[in-house]
C-alpha positions as CSV (number, residue, x, y, z in Angstrom):
1,M,0.0,0.0,0.0
2,S,1.5,3.4,-1.1
3,K,1.5,6.0,1.7
4,T,2.6,9.5,1.0
5,L,3.1,12.7,2.9
6,L,2.3,16.0,1.3
7,W,4.3,18.9,2.8
8,F,2.5,22.2,2.2
9,R,4.8,25.3,2.1
10,N,4.1,28.3,-0.1
11,D,1.4,26.4,-2.1
12,L,-1.6,26.8,0.2
13,R,-4.2,25.9,-2.4
14,I,-6.2,23.1,-3.9
15,H,-6.3,24.4,-7.5
16,D,-3.3,23.9,-9.8
17,N,-1.3,22.0,-7.2
18,E,0.7,19.3,-8.8
19,A,2.1,18.0,-5.5
20,L,-1.4,17.6,-4.2
21,K,-2.5,15.9,-7.4
22,R,0.3,13.4,-7.2
23,A,-0.3,12.7,-3.5
24,S,-4.0,12.1,-4.3
25,E,-3.0,9.2,-6.5
26,S,-1.6,7.2,-3.6
27,E,-3.7,4.8,-1.6
28,E,-3.3,6.8,1.6
29,M,-1.8,10.2,2.3
30,I,-1.2,12.9,5.0
31,P,-1.3,16.6,4.2
32,V,1.0,18.5,6.6
33,Y,1.8,22.2,7.3
34,C,4.5,23.2,9.8
35,F,4.6,26.6,11.5
36,D,8.4,26.9,11.5
37,P,9.6,28.9,14.6
38,R,12.5,30.3,12.5
39,H,10.0,32.2,10.4
40,F,9.1,34.2,13.6
41,S,12.6,34.9,14.8
42,E,14.6,38.0,14.1
43,T,16.2,39.1,10.9
44,S,19.9,40.0,10.7
45,F,19.1,43.7,11.4
46,G,16.9,42.8,14.3
47,F,13.4,43.1,12.9
48,N,10.7,40.5,13.5
49,K,11.0,38.2,10.5
50,T,7.2,37.8,10.2
51,G,5.2,40.6,11.6
52,P,1.6,40.7,12.8
53,F,-0.1,41.4,9.5
54,R,1.6,38.6,7.5
55,T,1.3,36.2,10.5
56,S,-2.5,36.8,10.6
57,F,-2.7,36.4,6.8
58,L,-0.8,33.1,7.0
59,I,-3.0,31.8,9.8
60,E,-6.1,32.6,7.8
61,S,-4.6,30.9,4.7
62,V,-3.8,27.7,6.6
63,S,-7.2,27.7,8.2
64,D,-8.8,28.0,4.8
65,L,-6.7,25.2,3.4
66,R,-7.8,23.0,6.2
67,S,-11.4,23.8,5.4
68,N,-10.9,23.1,1.7
69,L,-9.2,19.8,2.3
70,K,-12.1,18.7,4.5
71,E,-14.3,19.0,1.4
72,L,-12.0,16.4,-0.2
73,G,-12.2,14.1,2.8
74,A,-8.9,15.0,4.4
75,T,-7.7,17.0,7.4
76,L,-4.7,19.3,7.3
77,I,-2.2,18.1,9.9
78,V,-0.7,21.2,11.6
79,R,2.4,21.2,13.7
80,T,4.6,23.9,15.2
81,G,8.2,23.0,14.7
82,K,11.0,22.6,12.2
83,P,9.8,20.5,9.2
84,E,13.1,18.5,9.1
85,E,12.3,17.4,12.7
86,V,8.6,17.0,12.6
87,I,8.2,15.3,9.2
88,P,10.7,12.4,9.7
89,L,8.9,11.4,12.9
90,M,5.6,11.2,11.0
91,V,7.3,9.3,8.2
92,K,8.5,6.7,10.6
93,E,5.3,6.5,12.7
94,Y,2.9,6.1,9.8
95,G,5.0,4.1,7.3
96,I,5.3,6.9,4.7
97,D,7.2,5.8,1.6
98,T,7.3,9.1,-0.4
99,I,7.2,12.8,0.4
100,Y,5.8,15.3,-2.1
101,A,6.5,19.0,-1.9
102,H,7.0,22.1,-3.9
103,K,10.6,23.3,-4.2
104,E,11.9,26.7,-3.2
105,V,15.1,28.4,-4.5
106,T,16.6,30.6,-1.8
107,S,19.1,29.5,0.8
108,E,17.1,29.3,4.0
109,E,14.4,27.2,2.4
110,V,16.8,25.0,0.4
111,R,18.7,24.3,3.7
112,V,15.5,23.0,5.2
113,E,15.0,20.8,2.1
114,D,18.5,19.4,2.4
115,N,18.1,18.7,6.1
116,L,14.8,17.0,5.5
117,A,16.3,14.9,2.7
118,D,19.1,13.8,5.1
119,S,16.7,12.9,7.9
120,A,13.5,11.6,6.3
121,D,15.0,8.3,5.0
122,V,12.4,8.1,2.2
123,P,12.4,9.6,-1.3
124,I,11.2,13.2,-1.8
125,E,9.7,14.3,-5.0
126,W,9.9,18.0,-5.7
127,F,7.6,20.1,-7.9
128,Y,7.8,23.6,-9.2
129,G,4.5,25.4,-8.8
130,S,5.2,29.0,-7.9
131,T,5.9,30.5,-11.4
132,L,4.0,31.2,-14.5
133,F,6.4,29.3,-16.7
134,H,7.5,25.9,-15.5
135,L,11.3,25.6,-14.9
136,D,11.5,22.9,-17.6
137,D,9.8,25.1,-20.2
138,I,11.9,28.2,-20.3
139,P,14.6,28.4,-23.0
140,Y,17.4,28.7,-20.5
141,D,19.2,26.8,-17.8
142,Y,19.6,28.7,-14.6
143,D,23.2,29.8,-15.3
144,S,22.2,31.5,-18.6
145,I,19.2,33.5,-17.3
146,P,19.8,37.0,-19.0
147,K,21.0,39.9,-16.9
148,V,18.3,42.1,-18.4
149,F,14.6,41.4,-18.0
150,T,13.6,42.4,-21.5
151,N,15.8,39.8,-23.1
152,F,14.3,37.1,-20.8
153,R,10.7,38.3,-21.5
154,K,11.1,38.3,-25.2
155,Q,12.5,34.8,-25.3
156,V,10.0,33.2,-23.0
157,E,7.1,34.9,-24.9
158,K,8.5,33.6,-28.1
159,K,9.6,30.1,-27.2
160,S,7.7,29.1,-24.0
161,S,4.1,28.3,-23.2
162,V,2.2,28.3,-20.0
163,R,1.1,24.9,-18.9
164,D,-2.6,23.9,-18.4
165,L,-3.9,24.0,-14.8
166,Q,-3.6,20.9,-12.7
167,T,-7.1,19.5,-12.1
168,P,-7.9,19.3,-8.4
169,P,-8.5,15.9,-7.0
170,E,-12.1,14.9,-6.3
171,K,-11.3,12.8,-3.2
172,L,-8.4,12.2,-0.8
173,K,-7.9,9.0,1.2
174,M,-6.2,10.0,4.4
175,I,-4.4,7.8,6.9
176,E,-6.6,7.6,9.9
177,G,-5.9,8.2,13.6
178,I,-3.7,11.3,13.4
179,K,-4.3,14.2,15.7
180,P,-4.9,17.2,13.4
181,G,-3.3,19.7,15.7
182,E,-4.4,23.2,16.6
183,I,-3.6,26.1,14.3
184,P,-1.7,28.6,16.5
185,T,-2.8,32.1,17.2
186,V,-0.7,35.2,16.5
187,P,0.5,35.5,20.1
188,E,1.2,31.8,20.3
189,L,3.7,32.3,17.5
190,G,5.5,34.9,19.6
191,V,4.1,37.8,17.5
192,E,2.4,40.8,19.1
193,P,-1.0,41.3,17.4
194,Q,-1.7,44.6,15.7
195,I,-5.1,45.8,14.5
196,K,-5.1,46.8,10.9
197,D,-5.9,50.5,10.2
198,E,-9.4,50.9,8.8
199,R,-8.0,53.1,6.1
200,V,-6.4,50.0,4.4
201,V,-7.2,49.9,0.7
202,L,-8.5,46.4,0.9
203,P,-9.4,44.2,3.9
204,F,-7.1,41.4,2.8
205,E,-8.1,38.0,4.2
206,G,-5.8,35.0,3.7
207,G,-6.7,31.8,1.9
208,E,-7.5,30.3,-1.5
209,T,-11.2,31.0,-1.1
210,E,-10.6,34.8,-0.8
211,A,-8.0,34.7,-3.5
212,L,-10.4,33.2,-6.0
213,K,-13.1,35.7,-4.9
214,R,-10.7,38.6,-5.5
215,L,-9.9,37.2,-9.0
216,Q,-13.5,37.0,-9.8
217,H,-14.3,40.4,-8.4
218,Y,-11.5,42.3,-10.1
219,F,-11.7,40.6,-13.6
220,W,-15.4,39.9,-14.0
221,E,-17.6,41.8,-11.4
222,Q,-15.7,45.1,-11.5
223,D,-14.3,44.6,-15.0
224,R,-11.1,46.3,-14.1
225,L,-8.6,44.2,-16.1
226,K,-9.2,46.2,-19.3
227,S,-7.8,49.3,-17.7
228,Y,-5.2,47.7,-15.5
229,K,-2.1,49.2,-17.2
230,F,-3.5,52.7,-16.9
231,T,-4.6,52.6,-13.3
232,R,-2.0,50.3,-11.6
233,N,0.1,53.2,-10.4
234,Q,-2.7,54.9,-8.4
235,L,-2.5,55.0,-4.7
236,L,-6.0,55.1,-3.2
237,G,-8.8,52.6,-3.4
238,A,-9.3,48.8,-3.7
239,N,-9.5,48.3,-7.5
240,Y,-6.8,50.5,-9.1
241,S,-4.7,47.3,-9.2
242,S,-5.3,43.6,-8.9
243,K,-4.0,43.2,-5.3
244,F,-3.3,39.6,-6.1
245,S,0.2,39.7,-4.6
246,P,-0.5,38.6,-1.0
247,W,-2.2,35.4,-2.2
248,L,0.4,34.8,-4.8
249,A,3.1,35.1,-2.2
250,N,2.0,32.2,0.0
251,G,0.6,30.2,-2.9
252,S,-3.1,30.6,-2.2
253,L,-3.4,31.7,-5.8
254,S,-1.5,30.2,-8.8
255,P,0.0,32.5,-11.3
256,R,-1.1,30.1,-14.0
257,K,-4.7,30.4,-12.8
258,I,-4.4,34.2,-13.3
259,F,-2.9,33.7,-16.8
260,H,-5.7,31.3,-17.9
261,E,-8.3,33.7,-16.5
262,V,-6.7,36.5,-18.5
263,K,-7.0,34.4,-21.7
264,K,-10.7,33.7,-20.9
265,Y,-11.2,37.4,-20.3
266,E,-9.6,38.2,-23.7
267,E,-11.9,35.8,-25.4
268,E,-15.1,36.9,-23.7
269,R,-14.6,40.6,-23.1
270,K,-11.6,42.4,-24.3
271,K,-7.9,41.9,-25.3
272,N,-5.7,45.0,-25.1
273,V,-2.5,46.3,-23.7
274,S,-3.8,46.0,-20.1
275,T,-4.6,42.3,-20.4
276,Y,-1.1,41.8,-21.8
277,W,0.3,43.9,-18.9
278,M,-1.1,41.6,-16.3
279,V,0.8,38.7,-17.8
280,F,3.9,41.0,-18.2
281,E,3.9,41.5,-14.4
282,L,3.7,37.8,-13.8
283,I,6.8,37.3,-16.1
284,W,8.7,39.9,-14.0
285,R,7.8,37.7,-11.0
286,D,9.2,34.6,-12.7
287,Y,12.3,36.5,-13.7
288,F,13.1,37.5,-10.1
289,R,12.6,33.9,-9.0
290,F,14.8,32.3,-11.7
291,S,17.4,35.0,-11.1
292,A,17.5,34.3,-7.4
293,H,18.3,30.7,-8.2
294,K,21.0,31.8,-10.6
295,Y,22.8,34.2,-8.3
296,G,22.2,32.4,-5.0
297,N,23.1,34.4,-1.9
298,K,24.4,37.3,-3.9
299,I,20.8,38.7,-3.8
300,F,21.4,39.1,0.0
301,F,24.8,40.8,-0.3
302,A,25.3,44.6,0.0
303,G,26.8,44.7,-3.5
304,G,24.0,42.6,-5.0
305,I,24.4,40.7,-8.2
306,Q,26.5,43.6,-9.5
307,D,29.1,43.1,-6.8
308,K,29.1,46.8,-6.6
309,G,31.3,48.5,-4.0
310,R,29.4,51.2,-2.1
311,N,30.0,52.6,1.3
312,W,26.6,52.0,2.8
313,S,25.5,53.6,6.0
314,T,23.6,51.6,8.7
315,D,22.8,54.6,10.9
316,R,19.9,53.6,13.0
317,E,18.4,57.0,13.7
318,T,18.3,57.9,10.0
319,F,16.8,54.5,9.2
320,Q,14.2,54.9,11.9
321,Q,13.1,58.3,10.6
322,W,12.4,56.6,7.3
323,A,10.7,53.6,8.9
324,R,8.5,55.6,11.1
325,G,7.4,57.9,8.3
326,E,9.0,61.0,9.8
327,T,11.3,62.1,7.0
328,G,9.5,65.4,6.5
329,I,8.8,64.4,2.9
330,P,5.1,63.7,2.7
331,F,5.1,61.3,-0.2
332,I,7.6,59.1,1.6
333,D,6.0,59.4,5.0
334,A,2.5,58.6,3.7
335,N,3.6,55.4,2.1
336,M,5.6,54.3,5.1
337,R,2.7,55.0,7.5
338,E,0.4,53.0,5.2
339,L,2.9,50.1,5.4
340,N,3.3,50.3,9.2
341,Q,-0.4,50.4,9.8
342,T,-1.8,48.0,7.2
343,G,1.0,45.7,6.0
344,Y,0.5,46.9,2.4
345,M,1.9,49.6,0.1
346,S,1.4,50.2,-3.6
347,N,4.1,49.3,-6.1
348,R,4.6,52.9,-6.9
349,G,5.1,53.7,-3.2
350,R,7.6,50.8,-2.8
351,Q,9.8,52.1,-5.6
352,N,9.9,55.6,-4.2
353,V,10.6,54.7,-0.6
354,A,13.2,52.2,-1.6
355,S,15.0,54.7,-3.9
356,F,14.8,57.3,-1.1
357,L,16.4,55.0,1.5
358,A,19.1,53.6,-0.7
359,Q,19.9,56.5,-3.0
360,N,19.0,59.7,-1.2
361,L,19.9,58.5,2.4
362,N,22.6,56.0,1.3
363,I,21.3,53.5,3.9
364,D,22.2,49.8,3.4
365,W,19.3,48.7,1.2
366,R,19.1,45.3,3.0
367,M,17.8,47.1,6.1
368,G,14.9,48.2,4.0
369,A,14.4,44.8,2.5
370,E,14.3,43.2,5.9
371,Y,11.9,45.8,7.2
372,F,9.6,45.0,4.2
373,E,10.0,41.3,5.0
374,S,8.7,41.9,8.5
375,L,5.7,44.0,7.5
376,L,4.4,43.2,4.0
377,I,1.6,40.8,3.8
378,D,2.7,39.9,0.3
379,Y,6.4,39.4,1.1
380,D,8.0,37.1,-1.4
381,V,11.7,36.6,-0.9
382,C,12.7,36.6,-4.6
383,S,10.5,39.6,-5.6
384,N,11.3,41.6,-2.5
385,Y,15.1,41.3,-2.8
386,G,15.0,41.6,-6.6
387,N,13.1,44.8,-6.4
388,W,15.2,46.3,-3.6
389,M,18.4,45.5,-5.6
390,Y,16.9,47.0,-8.7
391,N,16.0,50.3,-6.9
392,S,19.3,50.4,-5.1
393,T,21.3,50.0,-8.4
394,V,22.9,46.7,-7.4
395,G,20.5,44.5,-9.3
396,Q,19.3,43.7,-12.8
397,D,19.6,47.4,-13.8
398,P,23.2,48.6,-13.2
399,R,22.5,52.2,-14.1
400,N,22.7,54.9,-11.4
401,R,19.0,55.5,-11.4
402,Y,16.9,57.1,-8.8
403,F,13.4,58.5,-8.3
404,N,12.8,62.2,-8.2
405,I,10.4,62.1,-5.2
406,A,8.9,65.6,-5.8
407,N,8.1,64.8,-9.4
408,Q,6.7,61.4,-8.5
409,A,4.5,63.0,-5.9
410,E,3.1,65.6,-8.3
411,K,2.5,62.9,-11.0
412,Y,0.8,60.3,-8.9
413,D,-0.7,62.4,-6.1
414,S,-1.2,65.7,-7.8
415,D,-4.2,66.7,-5.6
416,G,-2.5,65.4,-2.4
417,D,-5.4,63.1,-1.5
418,Y,-3.1,60.2,-0.7
419,V,-0.8,62.3,1.5
420,R,-3.8,63.7,3.4
421,H,-5.3,60.2,3.8
422,W,-2.2,59.0,5.7
423,L,-0.9,62.3,7.1
424,P,-4.1,63.9,8.6
425,E,-1.9,66.6,10.2
426,L,-1.5,68.0,6.7
427,K,-5.2,67.9,5.9
428,N,-5.6,71.7,5.6
429,V,-2.4,72.4,3.7
430,P,-3.3,73.8,0.2
431,D,-2.6,71.7,-2.9
432,E,0.3,73.8,-4.0
433,H,2.3,73.0,-0.9
434,I,1.0,69.6,0.1
435,H,4.2,67.8,-1.0
436,E,6.5,70.5,0.3
437,P,4.8,71.9,3.5
438,H,8.1,73.2,4.8
439,K,7.8,76.0,2.2
440,L,4.7,77.4,3.9
441,S,5.2,80.8,5.4
442,Q,4.5,81.3,9.1
443,E,1.2,82.9,8.2
444,E,0.3,80.1,5.8
445,Q,1.1,77.5,8.5
446,E,-1.2,79.3,10.9
447,D,-4.0,79.3,8.3
448,A,-3.4,75.5,7.7
449,G,-3.4,74.9,11.5
450,I,0.0,73.3,11.4
451,D,3.4,74.2,12.9
452,I,6.2,72.7,10.7
453,G,8.8,71.2,12.9
454,V,6.3,70.5,15.7
455,D,3.2,69.0,14.2
456,Y,5.1,67.7,11.1
457,S,8.8,67.2,10.6
458,E,11.1,69.5,8.7
459,P,12.7,67.6,5.7
460,M,15.5,65.5,7.0
461,I,17.6,66.2,3.9
462,D,17.7,68.7,1.0
463,L,16.3,66.5,-1.9
464,E,17.9,68.6,-4.7
465,A,21.3,68.4,-3.0
466,S,21.0,64.7,-2.6
467,Y,20.1,64.2,-6.3
468,Q,23.3,66.0,-7.2
469,E,25.3,63.7,-4.9
470,I,23.6,60.7,-6.6
471,R,24.5,62.0,-10.0
472,N,28.1,62.5,-9.0
473,R,28.5,58.8,-8.1
474,E,30.3,56.6,-10.5
């Protein structure tokens, strides 16, 4: 009798899950999820590795997975502990002969895989289910992934195809007599709970059920896909962009599911540059993952994949001003406060605050990357570090690029609504000064009911002077 153990990781879904499909073909199986204590420890710069928002989202996702497995006749076995210690005990106790799991590509996750392989004493079959294009279907081996995204994109669009979705199993036959285990609470994982600010753009709830609802809502009920490219850089509201990233990050939603839904939308409603752009963004996500495998731990080094020498600062007070949203530059502060209070920030905001920290403040970009790791509900190691390297000029784009924060603010928040939303102390500042309130005269400050330097910070740096310093770098 074949007995298999399915180890769930960042693939918390029933749909398009090849490992689940294979496990369902065995005579008996056990689905297992481990809350690894290491995921709730400290990062190298001393932040909580998984903060309250992502912890809550994960717990919701695991709970939803358990509910969905029950519909198939199985119960998700939940344990708190290191997988390489928990799983081998279950293998021995229940006579498991094969382990199925989806593979990861970065060092911490791969180390766990290696340790499990050493201790489990049964074969492990690995699957690749986190990307749009399957690893075996791209026209490159890892070592030859192009250094520039455009080259990668053009080749995969020309030579690769997206696989069909894996059909979910209709029924699972589970080994009986196993205690299911309790899903831990946020405090039980050593994380201090935090109530999400009611101003959050979307009340994100974890799990496959909510992921598929969001897909249905955004594409079909709100019909927003047709305008995605033109609205995706907005800052306020639930539907200016898809907001799929939190569910993609922990595998509650398959990128292939999105792709095939795009194709259906193109057939039934409209095909245009926006429908293409949704797929374009998924290809970027693939590129960061495949590049992370190619470059290994370089994505965590100060010099990034460029091996660029730079005298980074790690000044804590400067960093904390940025992290608290107290830089005196409203567009930066508003984005950081949204992150701190909700666990989410727009893509446009992320690029600006990353560029400001690494380029204008010259702070070690990895501090920002770890801060994002702690707070973002959609944290994905490959995309997070890939984007931070990119915006810090040590990644896929070696040019000495930076964002002009004032211009970005005027372009994407011209009326100041976003800034006022997150910085209520600036609510009465007129539009012409909303992004530079320090330029208000004393009389204008009194009219706006604000005292710059008391109610809101003076700018911590001269932006124009810092741009000149950036341009002077080699």
